[in-house]
C-alpha positions in Angstrom: -17.9 -27.0 0.6 -16.7 -24.0 2.7 -18.1 -20.8 1.5 -15.9 -17.8 0.9 -16.4 -15.4 3.8 -14.5 -12.5 2.7 -16.0 -9.1 3.6 -17.1 -7.3 0.4 -15.1 -4.8 -1.0 -16.3 -1.2 -1.3 -16.1 0.7 -4.3 -16.2 4.4 -5.1 -16.7 6.2 -8.4 -13.7 8.4 -9.7 -13.8 10.7 -12.4 -11.3 9.9 -15.0 -12.0 12.2 -17.9 -14.8 14.7 -18.6 -18.3 12.9 -18.3 -16.5 9.4 -17.5 -16.1 7.7 -14.2 -14.8 4.4 -13.1 -15.3 2.4 -10.0 -12.2 1.7 -7.8 -12.0 -0.3 -4.6 -9.4 0.7 -2.0 -6.7 -1.8 -3.4 -6.6 0.0 -6.6 -6.6 3.4 -4.9 -3.7 2.2 -2.7 -1.8 1.0 -6.1 -2.3 4.6 -7.5 -1.3 6.3 -4.2 1.7 4.2 -4.0 2.6 5.1 -7.7 2.2 8.8 -7.0 4.1 8.7 -3.6 7.1 6.9 -5.6 7.1 9.5 -8.3 7.5 12.3 -5.5 10.1 10.0 -3.5 7.8 9.4 -0.5 8.1 5.8 -0.6 10.1 3.7 1.6 11.1 -0.1 0.6 12.3 -2.7 2.7 12.6 -3.3 6.5 15.8 -1.1 7.1 14.2 2.2 5.3 10.8 1.4 6.8 11.9 0.8 10.3 13.8 4.1 10.1 11.0 6.2 9.2 8.6 4.5 11.5 10.9 5.2 14.1 11.5 8.8 13.6 7.7 9.2 12.9 8.0 10.6 9.5 5.8 7.7 7.9 2.2 8.3 7.2 1.0 4.7 6.3 2.8 1.5 6.7 2.3 -1.8 4.4 3.2 -5.1 5.5 2.9 -8.4 3.1 0.6 -11.2 4.7 3.0 -13.8 3.4 6.0 -12.5 5.0 8.3 -15.4 6.1 10.1 -13.7 9.2 8.0 -13.5 12.4 10.4 -11.1 13.7 9.8 -8.6 10.9 6.3 -8.6 11.4 6.4 -8.3 15.3 8.8 -5.1 14.8 6.8 -3.6 12.1 3.6 -3.9 14.2 5.2 -2.7 17.3 6.8 0.5 15.6 3.4 1.2 14.0 1.5 1.0 17.3 4.2 3.1 19.0 3.9 5.8 16.3 0.2 5.4 15.9 0.7 4.9 12.0 -2.0 3.0 10.2 -0.9 -0.5 9.2 -2.4 -2.1 5.9 -1.7 -5.8 5.0 -1.0 -6.7 1.6 -1.8 -10.3 0.3 1.7 -11.0 -1.1 5.2 -9.8 -1.2 5.5 -9.9 -4.9 2.4 -7.8 -5.2 3.7 -5.2 -2.8 6.9 -5.3 -4.6 5.1 -4.5 -7.9 3.1 -1.8 -6.6 6.2 -0.1 -5.2 7.7 -0.1 -8.6 10.2 -2.8 -8.0 9.8 -4.4 -11.3 11.2 -4.5 -14.9 8.8 -4.7 -17.8 9.2 -5.4 -21.3 7.8 -3.5 -24.6 4.4 -4.9 -24.1 4.2 -3.9 -20.4 4.3 -7.2 -19.0 6.5 -7.9 -16.1 9.6 -9.3 -16.9 11.3 -9.3 -13.4 9.8 -8.7 -10.1 11.4 -7.9 -6.7 9.5 -9.0 -3.5 9.4 -6.9 -0.7 7.8 -7.5 2.8 7.3 -3.9 4.0 6.9 -0.4 2.8 6.0 2.9 4.1 4.6 6.1 2.7 6.1 9.4 4.0 4.5 11.6 1.3 1.4 11.0 -0.5 2.3 13.6 -3.2 -0.8 16.0 -4.1 -4.3 15.5 -2.7 -6.4 13.0 -4.9 -9.5 11.2 -5.0 -7.8 7.8 -4.8 -5.9 9.3 -1.4 -9.4 10.1 0.0 -11.0 6.7 -0.8 -7.8 5.0 1.0 -8.2 7.4 4.0 -11.7 6.8 4.2 -11.3 2.9 4.2 -8.5 3.0 6.7 -11.0 5.1 9.0 -13.8 2.7 8.7 -11.1 -0.2 9.4 -10.1 1.3 12.5 -13.6 2.4 13.7 
Protein backbone atom coordinates (compact mmCIF):
# COMPACT_ATOMS: atom_id res chain seq x y z
CA UNK A 1 0.00 0.00 0.00
CA UNK A 2 1.19 3.47 -0.83
CA UNK A 3 1.06 6.00 1.94
CA UNK A 4 -0.38 9.45 1.34
CA UNK A 5 2.60 11.79 1.12
CA UNK A 6 0.66 15.05 0.95
CA UNK A 7 2.09 17.96 2.87
CA UNK A 8 0.21 18.91 6.03
CA UNK A 9 -2.17 21.80 5.59
CA UNK A 10 -1.41 24.72 7.85
CA UNK A 11 -4.37 26.28 9.66
CA UNK A 12 -4.80 29.65 11.30
CA UNK A 13 -7.31 30.94 13.80
CA UNK A 14 -9.83 33.52 12.59
CA UNK A 15 -12.16 35.45 14.86
CA UNK A 16 -15.77 35.04 13.68
CA UNK A 17 -17.73 36.64 16.49
CA UNK A 18 -16.87 38.12 19.87
CA UNK A 19 -15.02 35.41 21.78
CA UNK A 20 -15.31 32.78 19.02
CA UNK A 21 -12.53 31.68 16.70
CA UNK A 22 -12.35 29.04 14.00
CA UNK A 23 -9.41 27.31 12.35
CA UNK A 24 -9.16 27.75 8.59
CA UNK A 25 -6.59 26.55 6.09
CA UNK A 26 -5.32 28.42 3.05
CA UNK A 27 -7.94 26.83 0.76
CA UNK A 28 -10.84 28.04 2.92
CA UNK A 29 -9.18 31.46 3.08
CA UNK A 30 -8.91 31.42 -0.73
CA UNK A 31 -12.60 30.53 -1.07
CA UNK A 32 -13.55 33.49 1.13
CA UNK A 33 -11.17 35.86 -0.68
CA UNK A 34 -12.68 34.78 -4.02
CA UNK A 35 -16.19 35.48 -2.74
CA UNK A 36 -15.10 38.94 -1.54
CA UNK A 37 -13.30 39.69 -4.84
CA UNK A 38 -16.38 38.61 -6.80
CA UNK A 39 -18.57 40.97 -4.76
CA UNK A 40 -16.34 43.98 -5.57
CA UNK A 41 -16.04 43.02 -9.28
CA UNK A 42 -12.39 42.07 -8.86
CA UNK A 43 -12.59 38.53 -10.24
CA UNK A 44 -11.93 37.53 -13.84
CA UNK A 45 -12.96 34.04 -14.99
CA UNK A 46 -12.08 32.12 -18.11
CA UNK A 47 -9.08 32.13 -20.41
CA UNK A 48 -9.89 35.30 -22.37
CA UNK A 49 -10.53 37.56 -19.37
CA UNK A 50 -7.65 36.08 -17.37
CA UNK A 51 -5.15 36.40 -20.22
CA UNK A 52 -6.10 40.06 -20.69
CA UNK A 53 -5.52 41.02 -17.05
CA UNK A 54 -2.31 38.96 -16.87
CA UNK A 55 -1.00 40.60 -20.03
CA UNK A 56 -1.70 44.17 -18.91
CA UNK A 57 -0.39 43.47 -15.38
CA UNK A 58 -3.51 44.26 -13.35
CA UNK A 59 -3.89 40.74 -11.91
CA UNK A 60 -2.85 40.21 -8.30
CA UNK A 61 -3.30 36.41 -8.12
CA UNK A 62 -3.97 33.73 -10.73
CA UNK A 63 -5.70 30.38 -10.21
CA UNK A 64 -5.30 27.39 -12.52
CA UNK A 65 -7.22 24.11 -12.32
CA UNK A 66 -4.96 21.06 -12.06
CA UNK A 67 -7.28 19.04 -14.30
CA UNK A 68 -7.17 21.53 -17.17
CA UNK A 69 -7.51 19.45 -20.34
CA UNK A 70 -5.73 21.78 -22.76
CA UNK A 71 -1.92 21.89 -22.37
CA UNK A 72 -1.74 25.11 -24.41
CA UNK A 73 -3.86 26.85 -21.76
CA UNK A 74 -1.48 25.71 -19.05
CA UNK A 75 1.61 26.86 -20.95
CA UNK A 76 0.04 30.25 -21.77
CA UNK A 77 -1.12 30.99 -18.22
CA UNK A 78 2.19 29.89 -16.66
CA UNK A 79 4.16 32.00 -19.16
CA UNK A 80 2.00 35.09 -18.55
CA UNK A 81 2.29 34.66 -14.77
CA UNK A 82 6.06 34.30 -14.99
CA UNK A 83 6.38 37.35 -17.25
CA UNK A 84 4.25 39.52 -14.95
CA UNK A 85 5.59 37.95 -11.72
CA UNK A 86 2.06 37.05 -10.58
CA UNK A 87 1.53 34.28 -8.02
CA UNK A 88 -0.06 31.16 -9.50
CA UNK A 89 -2.06 28.72 -7.37
CA UNK A 90 -3.26 25.35 -8.62
CA UNK A 91 -6.75 24.23 -7.61
CA UNK A 92 -7.60 20.52 -7.70
CA UNK A 93 -10.50 20.65 -10.18
CA UNK A 94 -12.25 22.88 -12.70
CA UNK A 95 -15.61 22.23 -11.03
CA UNK A 96 -14.30 23.37 -7.65
CA UNK A 97 -12.74 26.50 -9.14
CA UNK A 98 -16.00 27.30 -10.94
CA UNK A 99 -17.98 26.87 -7.73
CA UNK A 100 -15.59 29.09 -5.75
CA UNK A 101 -15.78 31.76 -8.48
CA UNK A 102 -19.57 31.89 -8.19
CA UNK A 103 -20.43 30.07 -11.41
CA UNK A 104 -23.16 27.97 -9.78
CA UNK A 105 -26.91 27.99 -9.36
CA UNK A 106 -28.22 26.80 -6.02
CA UNK A 107 -31.62 25.53 -4.94
CA UNK A 108 -33.59 26.67 -1.87
CA UNK A 109 -31.57 24.45 0.49
CA UNK A 110 -28.26 25.83 -0.79
CA UNK A 111 -27.22 22.68 -2.64
CA UNK A 112 -25.56 23.12 -6.02
CA UNK A 113 -28.11 22.60 -8.79
CA UNK A 114 -25.99 23.57 -11.79
CA UNK A 115 -22.27 24.29 -11.88
CA UNK A 116 -20.11 25.70 -14.66
CA UNK A 117 -16.47 24.60 -14.74
CA UNK A 118 -13.60 27.01 -15.35
CA UNK A 119 -9.93 26.28 -15.90
CA UNK A 120 -8.48 29.67 -14.96
CA UNK A 121 -9.39 32.73 -12.92
CA UNK A 122 -7.57 35.84 -11.78
CA UNK A 123 -8.12 38.28 -8.93
CA UNK A 124 -7.61 41.95 -9.78
CA UNK A 125 -9.06 43.45 -6.58
CA UNK A 126 -9.12 41.63 -3.24
CA UNK A 127 -11.66 44.00 -1.70
CA UNK A 128 -10.98 45.20 1.82
CA UNK A 129 -8.14 43.86 3.94
CA UNK A 130 -9.12 40.75 5.91
CA UNK A 131 -7.53 38.04 8.00
CA UNK A 132 -8.32 35.51 5.25
CA UNK A 133 -6.30 37.61 2.81
CA UNK A 134 -3.37 37.65 5.25
CA UNK A 135 -3.56 33.85 5.64
CA UNK A 136 -3.56 33.44 1.86
CA UNK A 137 -0.67 35.86 1.30
CA UNK A 138 1.40 34.20 4.07
CA UNK A 139 0.81 30.84 2.38
CA UNK A 140 1.97 32.27 -0.96
CA UNK A 141 5.11 33.71 0.63
CA UNK A 142 5.95 30.34 2.24
CA UNK A 143 5.26 28.52 -1.04
CA UNK A 144 7.59 30.73 -3.07
CA UNK A 145 10.36 30.79 -0.45
